[in-house]
C-alpha positions in Angstrom: 15.1 5.8 4.7 17.2 5.2 1.2 20.5 3.7 1.5 23.2 3.4 -1.1 25.3 0.3 -1.5 28.3 2.3 -0.8 26.9 3.9 1.9 24.1 6.0 4.2 22.9 9.1 2.2 20.7 12.1 3.0 17.0 11.5 2.4 17.0 14.5 -0.5 20.4 13.2 -2.3 19.0 9.5 -2.3 15.6 10.7 -3.6 18.0 12.1 -7.0 19.6 9.1 -7.0 17.9 7.0 -8.8 16.9 9.5 -11.6 20.6 10.2 -11.8 21.7 6.6 -11.9 18.5 5.9 -14.9 19.8 8.9 -17.0 23.8 9.2 -16.7 24.6 6.1 -15.2 24.8 4.0 -18.2 26.4 6.5 -20.4 28.7 7.7 -17.8 29.7 4.2 -17.3 30.1 3.5 -20.8 32.2 6.2 -21.9 34.6 6.0 -18.6 35.1 2.2 -18.2 34.8 0.4 -21.4 38.7 -1.1 -22.1 40.5 -1.4 -24.7 40.8 -5.2 -24.1 38.6 -7.9 -24.2 38.5 -10.4 -22.1 35.2 -12.7 -20.5 35.4 -14.5 -17.5 35.4 -18.0 -17.2 33.1 -18.6 -14.7 29.3 -17.7 -14.6 27.7 -15.2 -12.1 29.2 -15.5 -8.7 29.5 -13.2 -5.6 27.7 -10.1 -5.4 29.4 -8.2 -8.5 29.9 -9.2 -12.2 32.0 -7.5 -14.8 32.3 -8.9 -18.0 34.5 -7.1 -21.3 33.9 -8.9 -24.4 34.3 -7.7 -27.6 31.1 -6.2 -28.3 29.8 -5.9 -25.0 30.2 -5.0 -21.7 28.6 -5.7 -18.8 28.7 -4.5 -14.7 25.9 -6.1 -12.3 25.8 -5.7 -8.5 23.6 -6.9 -6.6 23.3 -6.7 -2.1 25.7 -9.2 -0.2 23.1 -9.9 3.0 20.0 -8.4 3.8 18.4 -8.0 7.4 16.3 -10.6 7.1 16.7 -13.9 9.2 19.2 -16.4 8.1 16.7 -18.7 6.1 15.0 -15.5 4.8 18.2 -13.9 3.9 19.6 -17.0 2.0 16.4 -17.0 -0.5 16.2 -13.3 -0.3 20.1 -13.3 -1.9 19.3 -16.2 -4.3 16.3 -14.2 -5.9 18.4 -11.0 -6.4 20.7 -12.9 -7.9 18.4 -15.0 -10.0 17.4 -12.0 -11.5 20.8 -10.3 -12.4 21.8 -13.6 -13.5 18.7 -13.6 -15.8 19.0 -10.0 -17.0 22.3 -10.9 -18.1 21.9 -14.1 -20.2 18.7 -12.0 -21.6 21.0 -9.3 -23.0 23.9 -11.7 -24.3 20.6 -13.8 -26.1 19.0 -10.2 -27.5 22.2 -9.2 -28.6 23.0 -12.6 -30.5 26.6 -11.7 -30.3 28.2 -15.0 -31.3 26.3 -15.2 -34.5 26.6 -11.6 -35.9 27.8 -11.3 -39.5 30.1 -9.1 -41.0 27.0 -6.6 -42.1 25.5 -6.8 -38.9 29.1 -5.8 -36.8 29.5 -3.0 -39.6 26.2 -1.6 -39.3 26.4 -1.1 -35.6 29.7 0.2 -35.8 31.3 -2.8 -33.6 34.2 -2.8 -36.3 34.6 0.8 -34.9 35.0 0.1 -31.3 31.5 0.6 -30.2 29.5 -1.9 -27.9 26.5 -2.3 -26.4 26.3 -1.9 -22.9 24.5 -3.7 -20.2 24.8 -2.3 -16.2 22.7 -3.0 -13.3 22.6 -1.3 -10.1 20.8 -0.8 -6.9 19.2 1.1 -4.0 18.0 0.2 -0.9 15.1 1.6 1.0 13.3 0.9 4.3 10.5 1.5 6.4 9.4 0.4 9.9 8.0 -2.7 8.6 9.9 -3.8 5.5 13.5 -3.8 3.2 13.8 -3.1 -0.4 16.2 -3.4 -2.8 15.5 -1.4 -6.1 17.2 -2.4 -9.3 18.0 0.2 -12.3 19.2 -2.0 -15.5 20.3 0.1 -18.4 20.9 -1.5 -21.7 22.7 0.5 -24.6 22.3 -1.6 -27.4 23.2 1.1 -29.7 19.9 2.4 -31.2 18.8 5.8 -30.5 19.3 5.9 -26.9 20.0 3.6 -24.1 16.8 1.7 -22.0 16.1 1.5 -18.6 13.7 -0.4 -16.2 13.2 -1.3 -12.6 12.7 -4.2 -10.8 12.3 -4.3 -6.8 12.6 -6.5 -4.2 10.4 -6.1 -1.1 10.7 -8.0 2.1 8.7 -7.9 5.2 11.4 -7.7 8.1 9.0 -9.5 10.9 8.3 -12.0 8.8 11.4 -12.1 5.8 8.4 -13.1 3.3 8.7 -11.5 -0.2 5.5 -9.0 -0.4 3.6 -8.7 -3.7 1.6 -5.3 -4.2 -1.5 -7.5 -2.9 0.2 -8.6 0.0 0.2 -5.2 1.8 -3.9 -4.5 1.6 -6.7 -5.4 3.3 -8.7 -8.5 1.8 -11.4 -7.4 -0.4 -10.2 -3.9 -0.9 -10.1 -2.4 -4.1 -6.3 -1.2 -3.9 -5.8 -1.0 -7.5 -8.5 1.5 -8.2 -7.1 3.6 -5.6 -3.8 3.6 -6.7 -4.7 4.3 -10.5 -6.9 7.4 -9.2 -4.1 8.3 -6.9 -1.8 8.0 -9.6 -3.7 9.7 -12.1 -4.3 12.9 -9.5 -0.5 13.4 -9.0 1.5 12.2 -11.7 0.5 15.4 -14.1 2.0 17.9 -11.9 5.5 15.6 -11.4 5.4 15.0 -15.2 5.1 18.5 -16.0 4.6 20.0 -19.5 5.6 17.6 -21.1 3.1 14.7 -20.2 0.9 12.9 -22.2 -2.6 12.2 -21.0 -3.1 8.8 -23.4 0.2 7.4 -22.2 -1.0 8.5 -18.2 -3.8 6.9 -18.6 -2.6 4.1 -20.2 0.1 3.3 -17.8 -2.1 4.2 -15.1 -5.1 1.6 -14.9 -6.2 -0.4 -12.7 -3.7 -3.4 -13.3 -1.6 -4.6 -10.9 1.8 -5.2 -13.4 1.1 -1.1 -13.8 2.4 -0.6 -10.1 4.5 -3.9 -9.9 7.4 -2.0 -9.2 6.9 -0.4 -5.9 8.6 -0.1 -2.2 7.9 1.6 1.3 10.6 4.7 2.1 10.0 5.4 5.9 5.8 6.3 5.7 5.9 6.4 1.9 4.3 4.1 -0.2 6.3 4.7 -3.6 5.9 3.4 -7.4 8.4 3.5 -9.6 7.4 3.6 -13.7 9.7 3.1 -16.3 10.5 5.6 -19.2 7.5 5.5 -21.9 5.3 4.2 -18.9 3.3 7.1 -18.3 5.1 10.0 -20.0 7.6 10.4 -23.2 11.0 9.3 -22.9 11.9 12.8 -22.6 10.4 12.9 -19.6 12.3 10.5 -18.3 10.9 7.5 -15.5 8.8 8.8 -13.1 9.0 8.1 -9.2 5.3 8.6 -7.2 5.4 9.0 -3.4 2.1 8.2 -1.7 1.8 9.0 2.0 0.9 5.8 3.7 -1.7 7.9 5.4 -3.4 8.4 2.2 -4.0 4.5 1.9 -4.8 3.7 5.7 -7.7 2.6 5.1 -7.4 -0.3 2.9 -3.3 -0.9 4.0 -2.9 -4.0 6.5 -2.1 -2.5 10.0 1.9 -3.4 9.8 2.2 -1.2 6.6 0.6 1.8 7.5 
C-alpha cells in the first residue's frame, strides 16, 4: 500500500495524495513558505532534504533516508535517488540562468516585484509483496502561464535488491508494450472524462517503453503515471492508471503477478 514519508496513510487517502501534491503542492508551498530574505547554503545537496532560498528562486526537496533493501542495495538505491534530486536541482538552476539575468529579464519576469521561480520535489512510497517503489513528483514554477509537473519513479525488487526497469517485469518474448498500450487506451478515456483528447491519448500510449516508464506496484496493481499533457490536456491534470496484475498474469514474471 501507499506510504508517505511522514507516516502511514489509508489507501484511499494515498490514492489522492499524488494528485493533491501535483496540482496544489507547488502553489501552496510557494505562497506559504517563501521567505522575505534570501540566503543560499554554502554546501551542495547533503542529507535527505534540501532547502535553498535565493534572490530569484526557492527550492525544497526530499528523498528517502533508507529503504528495506539489504545494505548494499540500500546504499545504491539511496545514491540513485540522491543523484536524481541533485541533477534535477542543477538543471533547474541551469535553465533559470539566474546568475546571468539582465535587468530587462528581471523586470519581464517580475523578479523585481518579489516574484520567484520555484522547484519542489516530494516523494511517496508504494509496495507490493515483491517490490518497493519511490514515486517522485517534481513541481516547477518558472513564472510562465502555470507551473509544470513531472514524475520519476524508482522500483526495486525486495528479494534481490535490483532496480527494476519496465522490461524486467515481463516474461522474455512477451509483447508487453502492445498489451500496456491496448489497456491504457481502453481504460484512460473513462478516467480522463469529457475533457479528453483522442489524439493526445493515442500519441501518449503508443507501444513505446518511454510512455510507461513511470510505474510502480501498489499491492496487486501495476500503476502507470502520465505527466500533464502526456495523454490529456493540462486542464485534466496528470493521469494515474491502475492495471490489476490479474489482467497481466499471462505476461508478467511469476514473482510480480
